[in-house]
Every structure is written in C-alpha cells, then in structure tokens.
Steps between C-alpha positions, in 0.01 A plus 500: 500500500377163625137466600445467877261224618340523836304215654307575813383306803706181438456264793847502656491183701392286199750668273789447738404124554494451122837672453656288767359182341626603158840580636520171697385318185818618329411822319767769481277745309131541417289707263200688647179576313248737647127518447322807632147445637247710669517340850851353506782477246650159420854391439595195290841334521674332206826300543667408166743206511805719469404681827537187707817419681721270283497224770119472495425552133464127424368406854155549640392855498190709561242472225220740409261276697725525805483880484118492454461280802705752705278781387180323616 
C-alpha cells in the first residue's frame, strides 16, 4: 500500500497562478514536493527537462528563479 500524503491549507490562488504560468511556460507534467509545517504546509514544484513540451525544450522556459518570483 502506498503512503498517503496530505498537505493542508495550501493557498489556492497562488497555487493556481503558478500552475498556469508553468503550463504556459511549456510544461506538460510537474513533480510536487510537500513540506508540512505547523501554520501552513508548502508545495514545491520541480520540472525536469523531459516534462517540457518538445517545441519549447530548447527555447526560453521558466527557471527556478522565475518560480520563486511567482511565489513572492
């Protein structure tokens, strides 16, 4: 049986905005990492090269700094 992970109180507006930006930046898939905390849990997004659309893999794409700016 696989372990279930529940992250609570994720700010929905920010999360949706980031997902839209990642999608518009050319990602077909993402990996999510969760970090539980006492006040609010956190979600990290990782986008390996192979998750990007083939037509944008060698073009400009979102960087880790781009994602960090969206979060702030």
